[in-house]
Backbone as a printed PyTorch tensor [residue, N CA C, xyz], in Angstrom:
tensor([[[181.3710,  28.1370, 298.2070],
         [181.9110,  29.2940, 297.4770],
         [183.3680,  29.5350, 297.8600]],

        [[183.6620,  29.4430, 299.1480],
         [185.0320,  29.6510, 299.6090],
         [185.9630,  28.6090, 299.0210]],

        [[185.4900,  27.3480, 298.9710],
         [186.3220,  26.2930, 298.4170],
         [186.6530,  26.5690, 296.9610]],

        [[185.6540,  27.1060, 296.2170],
         [185.8900,  27.4460, 294.8280],
         [186.9480,  28.5130, 294.6760]],

        [[186.9450,  29.5070, 295.5750],
         [187.9560,  30.5570, 295.5350],
         [189.3500,  29.9980, 295.7610]],

        [[189.4530,  29.0380, 296.6800],
         [190.7470,  28.4250, 296.9650],
         [191.2690,  27.6720, 295.7540]],

        [[190.3770,  26.9580, 295.0480],
         [190.7870,  26.2110, 293.8650],
         [191.3050,  27.1460, 292.7780]],

        [[190.6110,  28.2640, 292.5760],
         [191.0560,  29.2250, 291.5690],
         [192.4420,  29.7470, 291.9200]],

        [[192.6610,  30.0740, 293.1900],
         [193.9440,  30.5810, 293.6410],
         [195.0510,  29.5780, 293.3780]],

        [[194.7770,  28.3020, 293.6750],
         [195.7880,  27.2680, 293.4940],
         [196.2050,  27.1520, 292.0380]],

        [[195.2430,  27.1320, 291.1570],
         [195.5530,  26.9860, 289.7360],
         [196.3860,  28.1530, 289.2440]],

        [[196.0670,  29.3490, 289.7380],
         [196.8010,  30.5350, 289.3140],
         [198.2370,  30.5230, 289.8030]],

        [[198.4590,  30.0830, 291.0340],
         [199.7720,  30.1830, 291.6480],
         [200.7570,  29.1070, 291.2170]],

        [[200.2480,  27.9780, 290.7560],
         [201.1420,  26.8510, 290.5110],
         [201.9790,  27.0070, 289.2500]],

        [[201.5340,  27.8400, 288.3210],
         [202.2080,  27.9550, 287.0380],
         [203.6370,  28.4540, 287.2000]],

        [[204.6020,  27.6290, 286.8230],
         [206.0070,  28.0180, 286.8460],
         [206.5950,  28.1760, 288.2280]],

        [[205.9250,  27.6840, 289.2750],
         [206.4190,  27.8850, 290.6260],
         [206.4590,  26.5670, 291.3930]],

        [[207.3360,  26.5060, 292.3770],
         [207.3560,  25.3920, 293.3230],
         [207.4360,  25.9950, 294.7290]],

        [[206.4230,  26.7320, 295.1430],
         [206.4930,  27.4970, 296.3880],
         [206.4940,  26.6530, 297.6550]],

        [[206.0920,  25.3920, 297.5590],
         [205.9820,  24.5700, 298.7690],
         [207.1550,  23.6160, 298.9580]],

        [[208.2190,  23.7810, 298.2120],
         [209.3640,  22.8810, 298.3290],
         [209.8830,  22.7920, 299.7610]],

        [[209.9580,  23.9170, 300.4640],
         [210.4690,  23.9160, 301.8350],
         [209.5000,  23.2660, 302.8150]],

        [[208.2280,  23.5710, 302.6900],
         [207.2730,  23.2090, 303.7230],
         [206.5390,  21.8880, 303.5100]],

        [[206.6090,  21.3140, 302.3230],
         [205.7560,  20.1450, 302.0510],
         [206.0480,  18.9650, 302.9760]],

        [[207.3230,  18.7510, 303.3490],
         [207.6490,  17.6420, 304.2560],
         [207.0850,  17.9020, 305.6490]],

        [[207.1650,  19.1410, 306.1060],
         [206.6130,  19.5010, 307.4140],
         [205.0980,  19.3300, 307.4230]],

        [[204.4390,  19.7670, 306.3690],
         [202.9890,  19.5910, 306.2830],
         [202.6270,  18.1050, 306.2910]],

        [[203.4050,  17.3020, 305.5830],
         [203.1250,  15.8600, 305.5320],
         [203.2700,  15.2340, 306.9160]],

        [[204.3570,  15.5640, 307.6300],
         [204.6220,  14.9780, 308.9410],
         [203.5180,  15.3220, 309.9410]],

        [[203.0610,  16.5670, 309.9320],
         [202.0540,  16.9860, 310.9050],
         [200.6250,  16.6400, 310.4870]],

        [[200.4440,  16.2330, 309.2500],
         [199.1160,  15.8360, 308.8070],
         [198.2730,  16.9570, 308.2440]],

        [[198.9080,  18.0450, 307.7950],
         [198.1790,  19.1110, 307.1050],
         [197.7590,  18.6020, 305.7220]],

        [[196.6440,  19.0820, 305.2240],
         [196.1120,  18.5950, 303.9550],
         [196.0710,  19.7050, 302.9040]],

        [[196.4600,  19.3690, 301.6630],
         [196.3860,  20.3700, 300.5850],
         [194.9450,  20.6210, 300.1770]],

        [[194.6650,  21.8340, 299.7600],
         [193.3220,  22.1630, 299.3190],
         [193.0330,  21.6370, 297.9190]],

        [[194.0910,  21.4300, 297.1370],
         [193.8980,  20.9460, 295.7810],
         [195.1460,  20.1790, 295.3600]],

        [[195.0930,  19.4050, 294.2660],
         [196.1960,  18.5080, 293.9160],
         [197.5490,  19.1810, 293.7140]],

        [[197.5770,  20.4610, 293.3240],
         [198.8800,  21.0940, 293.0700],
         [199.5920,  21.5160, 294.3520]],

        [[198.9240,  21.4300, 295.5040],
         [199.5450,  21.6010, 296.8150],
         [200.2420,  22.9570, 296.9940]],

        [[199.5240,  24.0230, 296.7600],
         [200.0750,  25.3620, 296.9660],
         [199.5520,  25.9970, 298.2500]],

        [[198.3600,  25.6210, 298.6570],
         [197.8340,  26.0700, 299.9450],
         [197.3470,  24.8520, 300.7190]],

        [[197.6380,  24.8450, 302.0190],
         [197.2880,  23.7090, 302.8760],
         [196.3720,  24.1520, 304.0130]],

        [[195.7010,  23.2040, 304.6240],
         [194.9700,  23.4320, 305.8670],
         [195.6300,  22.6140, 306.9670]],

        [[196.0350,  23.2930, 308.0420],
         [196.5760,  22.5940, 309.2060],
         [195.5430,  22.5190, 310.3280]],

        [[194.3380,  23.0190, 310.0700],
         [193.2730,  22.8970, 311.0570],
         [192.9070,  21.4320, 311.2810]],

        [[193.1970,  20.5840, 310.2880],
         [192.8590,  19.1600, 310.3820],
         [194.0130,  18.3300, 310.9500]],

        [[195.1450,  18.9630, 311.2360],
         [196.3010,  18.2320, 311.7640],
         [195.9860,  17.6510, 313.1380]],

        [[196.3900,  16.4100, 313.4230],
         [196.0830,  15.7750, 314.7120],
         [196.4890,  16.5970, 315.9320]],

        [[197.6480,  17.2590, 315.8840],
         [198.0860,  18.0530, 317.0370],
         [197.1640,  19.2410, 317.2590]],

        [[196.7040,  19.8870, 316.1930],
         [195.7880,  21.0180, 316.3400],
         [194.4560,  20.5600, 316.9530]],

        [[194.0330,  19.3650, 316.6420],
         [192.7570,  18.8570, 317.1290],
         [192.8580,  18.3510, 318.5670]],

        [[193.9850,  17.7100, 318.9030],
         [194.0970,  16.9900, 320.1790],
         [194.9620,  17.6640, 321.2430]],

        [[195.5720,  18.7860, 320.9170],
         [196.4410,  19.4800, 321.8730],
         [195.6650,  19.8920, 323.1210]],

        [[196.2430,  19.6250, 324.2920],
         [195.6510,  20.0340, 325.5690],
         [196.7210,  20.6700, 326.4450]],

        [[196.3090,  21.4950, 327.3850],
         [197.2490,  22.2150, 328.2420],
         [197.7930,  21.3530, 329.3830]],

        [[197.0780,  20.3150, 329.7690],
         [197.4610,  19.5410, 330.9600],
         [198.0640,  18.1840, 330.6480]],

        [[198.0830,  17.8000, 329.3870],
         [198.6700,  16.5160, 328.9800],
         [199.5080,  16.7280, 327.7260]],

        [[200.2480,  15.6990, 327.3260],
         [201.0450,  15.7480, 326.0900],
         [200.4490,  14.7780, 325.0740]],

        [[200.1440,  15.2790, 323.9200],
         [199.6190,  14.4280, 322.8530],
         [200.7790,  13.9070, 322.0140]],

        [[200.7810,  12.5930, 321.7710],
         [201.8060,  12.0070, 320.9050],
         [201.1530,  11.5380, 319.6120]],

        [[201.4510,  12.2040, 318.5420],
         [200.8300,  11.9040, 317.2550],
         [201.1810,  10.5020, 316.7800]],

        [[202.3200,   9.9670, 317.2330],
         [202.7540,   8.6490, 316.7840],
         [201.7890,   7.5350, 317.1230]],

        [[201.1080,   7.6360, 318.2640],
         [200.1280,   6.6050, 318.6200],
         [198.7470,   7.1720, 318.9100]],

        [[198.6050,   8.4970, 318.7830],
         [197.3060,   9.1250, 318.9620],
         [196.8320,   9.1790, 320.3960]],

        [[197.7510,   9.0770, 321.3670],
         [197.3630,   9.0310, 322.7740],
         [197.7860,  10.2870, 323.5290]],

        [[197.0700,  10.5590, 324.6080],
         [197.4290,  11.6250, 325.5370],
         [198.2390,  11.0190, 326.6820]],

        [[199.3170,  11.7100, 327.0950],
         [200.1650,  11.2370, 328.1880],
         [200.1160,  12.2350, 329.3450]],

        [[200.0820,  11.6990, 330.5490],
         [200.0710,  12.5260, 331.7430],
         [201.4860,  13.0440, 332.0290]],

        [[201.6030,  14.1540, 332.7740],
         [202.9330,  14.6490, 333.1490],
         [203.7580,  13.5500, 333.8170]],

        [[204.9900,  13.3930, 333.3500],
         [205.8680,  12.3590, 333.8810],
         [205.8090,  11.0570, 333.1140]],

        [[204.7610,  10.8470, 332.3320],
         [204.6630,   9.6270, 331.5240],
         [205.6600,   9.6650, 330.3750]],

        [[206.0990,   8.4880, 329.9580],
         [207.0520,   8.3780, 328.8600],
         [206.4120,   7.6610, 327.6670]],

        [[206.8190,   8.0570, 326.4710],
         [206.4210,   7.3170, 325.2820],
         [207.0610,   5.9240, 325.3860]],

        [[206.3060,   4.8550, 325.2060],
         [206.8190,   3.5030, 325.4620],
         [208.0460,   3.0980, 324.6490]],

        [[208.1680,   3.5980, 323.4580],
         [209.3090,   3.2510, 322.6110],
         [210.1600,   4.4790, 322.3430]],

        [[211.4380,   4.2510, 322.0710],
         [212.3160,   5.3740, 321.7580],
         [211.9250,   6.0070, 320.4240]],

        [[212.1320,   7.3210, 320.3590],
         [211.8010,   8.0900, 319.1660],
         [213.0670,   8.7790, 318.6820]],

        [[213.2650,   8.8120, 317.3770],
         [214.4410,   9.4820, 316.8250],
         [214.2780,  10.9870, 316.9840]],

        [[215.2360,  11.6090, 317.6460],
         [215.1600,  13.0390, 317.9380],
         [215.6710,  13.8660, 316.7680]],

        [[215.5630,  15.1850, 316.9040],
         [216.0800,  16.0770, 315.8680],
         [217.5950,  15.9270, 315.7230]],

        [[218.2620,  15.5410, 316.8020],
         [219.7120,  15.3650, 316.7540],
         [220.1120,  14.0650, 316.0750]],

        [[219.1240,  13.2180, 315.7790],
         [219.4270,  11.9680, 315.0950],
         [219.6650,  10.7940, 316.0160]],

        [[219.6010,  11.0080, 317.3190],
         [219.7560,   9.9180, 318.2790],
         [218.3790,   9.3970, 318.6920]],

        [[218.3410,   8.1540, 319.1760],
         [217.0860,   7.5740, 319.6450],
         [216.9160,   7.9090, 321.1280]],

        [[215.7840,   8.5000, 321.4790],
         [215.5920,   8.9980, 322.8410],
         [214.2580,   8.5570, 323.4310]],

        [[214.2350,   8.5200, 324.7610],
         [212.9850,   8.3800, 325.4910],
         [212.4270,   9.7870, 325.6970]],

        [[211.1630,   9.9680, 325.3900],
         [210.5300,  11.2810, 325.5630],
         [209.5440,  11.2430, 326.7200]],

        [[209.6690,  12.2380, 327.6070],
         [208.8290,  12.3430, 328.7900],
         [207.9460,  13.5780, 328.7100]],

        [[206.6880,  13.4250, 329.1080],
         [205.7410,  14.5460, 329.0930],
         [206.0530,  15.5110, 330.2230]],

        [[206.1880,  16.7930, 329.8860],
         [206.4850,  17.8250, 330.8780],
         [205.4900,  18.9730, 330.7290]],

        [[204.7830,  19.2930, 331.8110],
         [203.8340,  20.4140, 331.7900],
         [204.1470,  21.4100, 332.9090]],

        [[205.3840,  21.4240, 333.3630],
         [205.7450,  22.2200, 334.5390],
         [205.8080,  23.7210, 334.2700]],

        [[206.0050,  24.1190, 333.0240],
         [206.1350,  25.5370, 332.6940],
         [204.8880,  26.0000, 331.9470]],

        [[204.0300,  26.7380, 332.6220],
         [202.7670,  27.1700, 332.0230],
         [202.9730,  28.1110, 330.8430]],

        [[204.0890,  28.8510, 330.8460],
         [204.3400,  29.7840, 329.7420],
         [204.7260,  29.0490, 328.4570]],

        [[205.3100,  27.8730, 328.6090],
         [205.7070,  27.0550, 327.4510],
         [204.5740,  26.1320, 327.0350]],

        [[203.8530,  25.6000, 328.0180],
         [202.7990,  24.6280, 327.7360],
         [203.3670,  23.2230, 327.7200]],

        [[202.5480,  22.2330, 327.4110],
         [203.0330,  20.8580, 327.3930],
         [204.1300,  20.6570, 326.3530]],

        [[205.1110,  19.8540, 326.7030],
         [206.2020,  19.5970, 325.7740],
         [206.7880,  18.2220, 326.0530]],

        [[207.4670,  17.6940, 325.0670],
         [208.1800,  16.4320, 325.2060],
         [209.6500,  16.7200, 325.4660]],

        [[210.1980,  16.0910, 326.5060],
         [211.6020,  16.2880, 326.8740],
         [212.3710,  14.9970, 326.6050]],

        [[213.4550,  15.1170, 325.8240],
         [214.2490,  13.9410, 325.4560],
         [215.2570,  13.5850, 326.5420]],

        [[215.4440,  12.2790, 326.7650],
         [216.4540,  11.7890, 327.7070],
         [216.8670,  10.3830, 327.2930]],

        [[217.8880,   9.8640, 327.9460],
         [218.3650,   8.4980, 327.6840],
         [218.6010,   8.2530, 326.1980]],

        [[219.2420,   9.2210, 325.5530],
         [219.4840,   9.1170, 324.1100],
         [220.6570,   8.1890, 323.8130]],

        [[220.5620,   7.5080, 322.6980],
         [221.6340,   6.5950, 322.2910],
         [221.7650,   6.6050, 320.7790]],

        [[222.9010,   6.1210, 320.3100],
         [223.1450,   6.0850, 318.8740],
         [223.9650,   7.2670, 318.4120]],

        [[224.4530,   7.1790, 317.2020],
         [225.2800,   8.2380, 316.6300],
         [224.4140,   9.3600, 316.0760]],

        [[224.7230,  10.6110, 316.4350],
         [223.9690,  11.7370, 315.8670],
         [224.1130,  11.7880, 314.3520]],

        [[223.0600,  12.1900, 313.6960],
         [223.1000,  12.3910, 312.2500],
         [222.6970,  13.8280, 311.9720]],

        [[222.6260,  14.1700, 310.6880],
         [222.2390,  15.5350, 310.3310],
         [220.8100,  15.7880, 310.7820]],

        [[220.6540,  16.6540, 311.7660],
         [219.3340,  16.8920, 312.3680],
         [218.3190,  17.3970, 311.3600]],

        [[218.7590,  18.1180, 310.3520],
         [217.8220,  18.7350, 309.4260],
         [217.1280,  17.7110, 308.5330]],

        [[217.6250,  16.4790, 308.4780],
         [217.0160,  15.4770, 307.6170],
         [215.9110,  14.6970, 308.3050]],

        [[215.7370,  14.8800, 309.6030],
         [214.8110,  14.0590, 310.3620],
         [213.4970,  14.7920, 310.6120]],

        [[212.7130,  14.9190, 309.5660],
         [211.4630,  15.6750, 309.6780],
         [210.4910,  15.0380, 310.6610]],

        [[210.5170,  13.7150, 310.7900],
         [209.5410,  13.0340, 311.6300],
         [209.6740,  13.4170, 313.1000]],

        [[210.8530,  13.8800, 313.5200],
         [211.0500,  14.2490, 314.9260],
         [210.2600,  15.4940, 315.3080]],

        [[209.7460,  16.2180, 314.3310],
         [209.0280,  17.4580, 314.6300],
         [207.7780,  17.2290, 315.4760]],

        [[207.1540,  16.0490, 315.3630],
         [205.9100,  15.8170, 316.1060],
         [206.1550,  15.7640, 317.6190]],

        [[207.4140,  15.5400, 318.0360],
         [207.7400,  15.6160, 319.4680],
         [208.5410,  16.8760, 319.7850]],

        [[209.5440,  17.1700, 318.9710],
         [210.4070,  18.3170, 319.2550],
         [209.7050,  19.6540, 319.0640]],

        [[208.7380,  19.7240, 318.1600],
         [208.0930,  20.9930, 317.8500],
         [206.5690,  20.9220, 317.9500]],

        [[206.0700,  20.0670, 318.8330],
         [204.6190,  19.9650, 319.0300],
         [204.0240,  21.3260, 319.3990]],

        [[204.5980,  21.9820, 320.4060],
         [204.0940,  23.2750, 320.8600],
         [204.2020,  24.3620, 319.8160]],

        [[205.3890,  24.5790, 319.2320],
         [205.5250,  25.6060, 318.1970],
         [204.5730,  25.4070, 317.0180]],

        [[204.3340,  24.1520, 316.6280],
         [203.3890,  23.9070, 315.5330],
         [201.9830,  24.3180, 315.9470]],

        [[201.5610,  23.8920, 317.1290],
         [200.2170,  24.2080, 317.5930],
         [200.0300,  25.7210, 317.7450]],

        [[201.0670,  26.4010, 318.2420],
         [200.9710,  27.8380, 318.5040],
         [201.2890,  28.6970, 317.2780]],

        [[201.5130,  28.0310, 316.1510],
         [201.6880,  28.7260, 314.8640],
         [202.9490,  29.5750, 314.8070]],

        [[204.0510,  29.0530, 315.3370],
         [205.3480,  29.6990, 315.1660],
         [205.7380,  29.6290, 313.6860]],

        [[206.8320,  30.2540, 313.3380],
         [207.3150,  30.2350, 311.9570],
         [208.5090,  29.2890, 311.8260]],

        [[208.4660,  28.3270, 310.9090],
         [209.6000,  27.4350, 310.7000],
         [210.7370,  28.1480, 309.9700]],

        [[211.9620,  27.8790, 310.4030],
         [213.1380,  28.5500, 309.8320],
         [214.0450,  27.5110, 309.1680]],

        [[214.3720,  27.7580, 307.9050],
         [215.2440,  26.8770, 307.1410],
         [216.6120,  27.5180, 306.9620]],

        [[217.6190,  26.6890, 306.7290],
         [218.9710,  27.1880, 306.5240],
         [219.1850,  27.5750, 305.0650]],

        [[219.9090,  28.6640, 304.8480],
         [220.2280,  29.0750, 303.4790],
         [221.4330,  28.3060, 302.9350]],

        [[222.1490,  27.6300, 303.8480],
         [223.3630,  26.9300, 303.4260],
         [223.2030,  25.4260, 303.3500]],

        [[222.3650,  24.8680, 304.2110],
         [222.1650,  23.4150, 304.2330],
         [220.8660,  23.0770, 303.5110]],

        [[220.9610,  22.2980, 302.4400],
         [219.7700,  21.8930, 301.7080],
         [219.0260,  20.8330, 302.5110]],

        [[217.7860,  21.1150, 302.8490],
         [217.0180,  20.1970, 303.6830],
         [215.5320,  20.4190, 303.4910]],

        [[214.7620,  19.3480, 303.7050],
         [213.3100,  19.4550, 303.6630],
         [212.7410,  19.8830, 305.0030]],

        [[213.5850,  19.9850, 306.0250],
         [213.0930,  20.2070, 307.3800],
         [213.6460,  21.5030, 307.9650]],

        [[212.8250,  22.2120, 308.7460],
         [213.3130,  23.4370, 309.3910],
         [214.3290,  23.1350, 310.4770]],

        [[215.2340,  24.0680, 310.6970],
         [216.2420,  23.9190, 311.7470],
         [215.7050,  24.3510, 313.1050]],

        [[214.6970,  25.2390, 313.0970],
         [214.0900,  25.7180, 314.3340],
         [212.7830,  26.4130, 313.9900]],

        [[212.0280,  26.7850, 315.0320],
         [210.7880,  27.5450, 314.8660],
         [210.8810,  28.7860, 315.7500]],

        [[210.3830,  29.9200, 315.2600],
         [210.4880,  31.1680, 316.0240],
         [209.1210,  31.8410, 316.1530]],

        [[208.9850,  32.6580, 317.2110],
         [207.7310,  33.4030, 317.3910],
         [207.9580,  34.8480, 317.8230]],

        [[209.2260,  35.2960, 317.7950],
         [209.4870,  36.6810, 318.1940],
         [209.7910,  37.5530, 316.9690]],

        [[209.8530,  38.8430, 317.2020],
         [210.1850,  39.8230, 316.1540],
         [209.1350,  39.9240, 315.0450]],

        [[207.8800,  39.6970, 315.3730],
         [206.8200,  39.8050, 314.3680],
         [205.8280,  40.9260, 314.6680]],

        [[206.0290,  41.6290, 315.7670],
         [205.0390,  42.6180, 316.1930],
         [204.9270,  43.8110, 315.2360]],

        [[205.9810,  44.0890, 314.4800],
         [205.9540,  45.2480, 313.5820],
         [205.6930,  44.8850, 312.1230]],

        [[205.3380,  43.6390, 311.8680],
         [205.0740,  43.2190, 310.4870],
         [203.7550,  43.8140, 309.9990]],

        [[203.7520,  44.5100, 308.8590],
         [202.4970,  45.0530, 308.3150],
         [201.5690,  43.8990, 307.9110]],

        [[200.3680,  43.8800, 308.4510],
         [199.4200,  42.8040, 308.1800],
         [198.5210,  43.1570, 306.9990]],

        [[197.9780,  42.1190, 306.3620],
         [197.0780,  42.3090, 305.2270],
         [195.6480,  41.9500, 305.6190]],

        [[194.7140,  42.4880, 304.8650],
         [193.3170,  42.1390, 305.0560],
         [193.0390,  40.8410, 304.3070]],

        [[192.8770,  39.7670, 305.0440],
         [192.6390,  38.4600, 304.4340],
         [191.2430,  37.9410, 304.7600]],

        [[190.3400,  38.8530, 305.0770],
         [188.9950,  38.4530, 305.4650],
         [188.2400,  37.7680, 304.3310]],

        [[188.5750,  38.0870, 303.0920],
         [187.8840,  37.4720, 301.9560],
         [188.2560,  36.0050, 301.8040]],

        [[189.5150,  35.6670, 302.0920],
         [189.9590,  34.2730, 301.9780],
         [191.2780,  34.1120, 302.7140]],

        [[191.2210,  33.7060, 303.9650],
         [192.4320,  33.5710, 304.7680],
         [193.3240,  32.4360, 304.2750]],

        [[192.7880,  31.5280, 303.4500],
         [193.5790,  30.4060, 302.9630],
         [194.5960,  30.8280, 301.9080]],

        [[194.5030,  32.0610, 301.4360],
         [195.4990,  32.5910, 300.5130],
         [196.5630,  33.3820, 301.2620]],

        [[196.5610,  33.2820, 302.5910],
         [197.4580,  34.0810, 303.4190],
         [198.1790,  33.2100, 304.4400]],

        [[199.2890,  33.7270, 304.9590],
         [200.0650,  33.0310, 305.9840],
         [199.8040,  33.6540, 307.3480]],

        [[199.7590,  32.7980, 308.3600],
         [199.5720,  33.2560, 309.7340],
         [200.8670,  33.8930, 310.2460]],

        [[200.7500,  35.0150, 310.9270],
         [201.9140,  35.7040, 311.4820],
         [201.9940,  35.4040, 312.9800]],

        [[203.0790,  34.7980, 313.4580],
         [203.1950,  34.4360, 314.8780],
         [202.9920,  35.6260, 315.8110]],

        [[202.4510,  35.3280, 316.9800],
         [202.1820,  36.2810, 318.0720],
         [201.1790,  37.3810, 317.6870]],

        [[200.5120,  37.2320, 316.5690],
         [199.4560,  38.1700, 316.1810],
         [198.2250,  37.3400, 315.8260]],

        [[197.1390,  38.0110, 315.5820],
         [195.9510,  37.3090, 315.0850],
         [195.7680,  37.6170, 313.6020]],

        [[196.8460,  38.1100, 312.9790],
         [196.7460,  38.5580, 311.6040],
         [197.4430,  37.6780, 310.5930]],

        [[197.3670,  38.1360, 309.3400],
         [197.8940,  37.3720, 308.2100],
         [198.6440,  38.2990, 307.2580]],

        [[199.4710,  37.6860, 306.4050],
         [200.0500,  38.3920, 305.2650],
         [199.7510,  37.5720, 304.0110]],

        [[199.5840,  38.2570, 302.9030],
         [199.2060,  37.5870, 301.6620],
         [200.3990,  36.8920, 301.0100]],

        [[200.1080,  35.9210, 300.1620],
         [201.1480,  35.2400, 299.3930],
         [201.9700,  36.2730, 298.6310]],

        [[203.2820,  36.1500, 298.7150],
         [204.1910,  37.0950, 298.0650],
         [204.7700,  38.1220, 299.0190]],

        [[204.1900,  38.2510, 300.2090],
         [204.7020,  39.2060, 301.1890],
         [206.0500,  38.7480, 301.7300]],

        [[206.9970,  39.6760, 301.8520],
         [208.3360,  39.3780, 302.3650],
         [208.7110,  40.3980, 303.4280]],

        [[209.4500,  39.9620, 304.4290],
         [209.9210,  40.8860, 305.4530],
         [211.0710,  40.2470, 306.2150]],

        [[211.8410,  41.0620, 306.9120],
         [212.9530,  40.5840, 307.7320],
         [212.4580,  40.3970, 309.1640]],

        [[212.5930,  39.1830, 309.6810],
         [212.2310,  38.9180, 311.0770],
         [213.3620,  39.3660, 311.9990]],

        [[214.5920,  39.1120, 311.5800],
         [215.7840,  39.5870, 312.2880],
         [216.7900,  40.0060, 311.2230]],

        [[217.9770,  40.3970, 311.6530],
         [219.0160,  40.7940, 310.7030],
         [219.3710,  39.6540, 309.7590]],

        [[219.2910,  38.4290, 310.2560],
         [219.7360,  37.2890, 309.4570],
         [218.6220,  36.3160, 309.0880]],

        [[217.3980,  36.6350, 309.4190],
         [216.2690,  35.7650, 309.0720],
         [215.2440,  36.5390, 308.2550]],

        [[214.9790,  36.0480, 307.0570],
         [213.9740,  36.6460, 306.1880],
         [212.7990,  35.6820, 306.0350]],

        [[211.5940,  36.2300, 306.0270],
         [210.4000,  35.4100, 305.9160],
         [209.5730,  35.8210, 304.6960]],

        [[208.8890,  34.8500, 304.1320],
         [208.0260,  35.0980, 302.9780],
         [206.7980,  34.2050, 303.0820]],

        [[205.6750,  34.7100, 302.6320],
         [204.4710,  33.8950, 302.5340],
         [204.4540,  33.2530, 301.1600]],

        [[204.7760,  31.9680, 301.1200],
         [204.8680,  31.2470, 299.8460],
         [203.8750,  30.1020, 299.7500]],

        [[203.6440,  29.4300, 300.8900],
         [202.8250,  28.2220, 300.8930],
         [202.0220,  28.1740, 302.1880]],

        [[200.9110,  28.9340, 302.2580],
         [200.1170,  29.0120, 303.4840],
         [199.7000,  27.6220, 303.9970]],

        [[199.4800,  27.5430, 305.3600],
         [199.2860,  28.6760, 306.2760],
         [200.5510,  29.1680, 306.9720]],

        [[201.6890,  28.4340, 306.8940],
         [202.8930,  28.8720, 307.5900],
         [203.7530,  29.7660, 306.7080]],

        [[204.4760,  30.6670, 307.3480],
         [205.5030,  31.4360, 306.6560],
         [206.6670,  30.5080, 306.3150]],

        [[207.4410,  30.8790, 305.3200],
         [208.6940,  30.2030, 305.0110],
         [209.8180,  31.1700, 305.3630]],

        [[210.5670,  30.8710, 306.4290],
         [211.6480,  31.7570, 306.8660],
         [213.0000,  31.1210, 306.5720]],

        [[213.9490,  31.9430, 306.2060],
         [215.2960,  31.4770, 305.8540],
         [216.3280,  32.2070, 306.6830]],

        [[217.2240,  31.4530, 307.2950],
         [218.3000,  32.0460, 308.0990],
         [219.5930,  32.0490, 307.3070]],

        [[220.2130,  33.2210, 307.2280],
         [221.4640,  33.3880, 306.4950],
         [222.6340,  33.4610, 307.4770]],

        [[223.8000,  32.9900, 307.0760],
         [224.9410,  32.9940, 308.0080],
         [225.4020,  34.4060, 308.3500]],

        [[225.8390,  34.5720, 309.5720],
         [226.3820,  35.8470, 309.9970],
         [227.7400,  36.0370, 309.3330]],

        [[228.0620,  37.2420, 308.9110],
         [229.3640,  37.4840, 308.2860],
         [230.5060,  37.2460, 309.2820]],

        [[231.5770,  36.7030, 308.7840],
         [232.7480,  36.4650, 309.6320],
         [233.4520,  37.7920, 309.9150]],

        [[233.6980,  38.0390, 311.1910],
         [234.3560,  39.2980, 311.5900],
         [235.7460,  39.3810, 310.9900]],

        [[236.0740,  40.5300, 310.4780],
         [237.4060,  40.7350, 309.9010],
         [238.4280,  41.0070, 310.9840]]])
């Protein structure tokens, strides 16, 4: 019955809209799956990082293996900065959790926003912890420039108990907002629920001081 509700929602929302333009590359990289062919709502519960994430090791989606603290990914990985780097598993900060730390980088930097594949190492933790991806309002890109989890405590939440798949997860809360909900996360970052389960946030440039 729930699956049927999701299908109805998808058909209704797709008409005249392209709400997933920002997030579809991120969903593809992390392995989130669309609920229906028009790709308006996704499930990230099936993403490899969500399934395999552990507190004491680092999961690398590229080869499906767990790495111990101090272990390195055997081959260099292209970082968000566009350089090829060795990534080392670090679990020293319990408040951050396991993370991949880049070192021994080489090559010429490229536009970081174009390298969506680097998210599986650079943003493993933020993805698992359901942070909000932030896109630039000035640079056209399929990839977020950063992920945030602060400034969400005062966001009015919606009742999504009937079908949470029609809603976006709000970072640092256990709540949701419905598709179409908009709010300001900061003075220069606006968020909207367009393509669940993640919010779509946009960062606008700060005005130049006169």
